[in-house]
N, C-alpha and C positions, 0 to 999 in steps of 0.2 A: 549435427545437421538437423536432427529432429527438433531441437529447441528453436531453430530459425523457422522451420516449417510450422511449429506451434504458435509462433509469434505473428504469422502472416494475417490471421483474421483481425487481430488488434490493429495492425498496420493498415489494413483495408478500411476498418472502422474509422480510424483517424484521417485517412486520405479522403474518404467520402465526406466526412464531417467538414474538413477544411476546404475541400474542393467543390463543395456545393454552396452556391450563394443563394440560400433560401432561408426564410425564417424557421422552417421546420427541418433544418439540416440534421438535427439529432435523430429524427425519425428515419431519414434516408440512411444515415450511418448505422443505425440499429438494424435496419433491414439488410444492409451490406454485411454486418457482423454475422447475422443469422445465416445468410447465404454462404459466407466464408467458412463458418464452423461446419456447415452441412457439406460443403465441398471438401473440407479437410477430412471429415469422417469417411466420405466416399473414397478419397484418395488412399487413406490408410487401408480401407477394405480392398480396393482394387490392387494395391501393391502388396497385399497380404501381410501388412505390418501389424503387430499386436496393438490392440487398442486398450490402453490401461484405464484403470478406474478413474483416475484424475481427469483424463481426456473425456471420458464418457460423462462425468459429472459436469465438467465445464461446458460440454455440448448442450446438455439438457438445461443447465442454468441459463445459457445464452438463448436457447429457444423459448423457454417458458417466460423468463423475465423480459426478453426482447419482445415476445408476443404480447405480453401485458402492456409493455411500453407503447407498442403500436396500436393495440386495441383500445386502450384507455387514454391514449395521447398524453401520457405522463412519463417524462424522462426519469423520474425518481427510481423506477423499477430497474432500468438498465444501469443506473448509477449504484444501486445496491449490489449488483451482480459480483463485482470483484470482492466486496466484503463477505458476501455469502460464501463464495468459493474459498476464500482464504480462511475464514472461520471454520468452515466445514473440514478443510484439510487439517487445521489445528486440532479439532475435536477428534478426528480419525487417529491422528498420531497419539494423542493423550489417552483416548479410550482403549485403543488396541494395546498400548503399553500397560495401562493400569488394570484393565479388566481381563484381558486374555493373556497378558505376558508376552505378546508378540510385538516385536518392534518392526513397524512398517518400513522404516529406512533400511533396516538390515535385510528384510525380505526383498526390497528393490535393488539394493546396492551390494548385498552380501557376496554375490558371485564375483564382483570386481574388487572388493575391498575387505580384507580380513581385519577385524577389530574386536577387542574384548567387549563383552556385553555392557559393562558400565559406560564405555565410550559411546556405544550405540544408543544407550539410554539418554546420555547427555545430549547427543546430537538430535535425538527425537524431541526432547524437551526444548532445545534451542530453536529448532525449526518451527515447533508449535508456537513458541513465543514470537518468532519472526512473522509467521502467518497471522497471528493475532494482531500484532502491531500494524502489518500491512492493511488489514481490514479496518482498523481504527483510522489510520492515515487516509484511506480512501474516503471514509465518511467525513472526516474533517475537511478535506479538499472539496468534496461534493457539496457540503452544506455552507461553506464559507467563501467560496470563490466562484467565478463565472464558469459557465459550461465550457468555454474555450480552454480555460485553465485546467479544468478537470480532464478534458479529453487529452490535453498535452501530458498531464500527470499520468493518466492511464497508459499512454504510449511510452513515455520515458521513465516515469517513476517506478512502475511495476518491474520493468527490465532492470533498472538500477538497483532496486531493493534485492532482487534475486541474485544479481551479480555480487552485491555486498554480502549476502548470506553465504554464497559459495566461497568468497574470499575468506570470510571469518571461519568457515568450516575448514578450509585448507590450512589456515594459520593455526587453528586449534589442533588439528591432527599432526601438523609439522612439529609443534611445540612438544607434543607427547611422543614424538618419534615414530609415528605410525605411517609415514609416507616414504620410509626408506625401502629400497628394493630388497626383498628378502633373499633374492638369488645372488645379490652382490656379495662376493667374498673378499674382504679386505686382504690384501697381500701383506704378509709379514715383511718388515724391513729387511733388506739384504745386507750382508756384511759390507757391501760397497758404500752403503749410506752412512756408515760410521767412520769417523776419522781414525 
């Protein structure tokens, strides 16, 4: 449910962009995104939900780069936001693993998933590579396609890439046998099963 809630500011951004018939619709959409992430943070605070570092960073990136977009009337700043956020997440995953020996994915997901440290390390590197690729793809789309295409990519492409990374993670863990229920005890065959 949190993922859907976190997706709402992007959906509002796209809805305002495509729903506003004006030459400056990117600026209206940017203002709507800034309002959306502000309301999102307020809702987390009011509902007493924990506000993670990624959400805080995304909020500040939206406010700062969105503000620069509106103040300077230059859409390039808001187009850079997904890349800055994705590359920052990749750096956090890599730096925490290499410099501190702490795996951020294990810190976040460890209570729900028990994995050996080498598997956590591989997942961290894999997600860092995925975030890096997402940042590159965002810039390629922003620089080589229309604003309409970029907004559509931001809405659909970001969600699709995240879903792809989750599927790849599940396949990787399943192939290693780490998704089996540890509480499931296979029953030995009974004598009735043999002729």
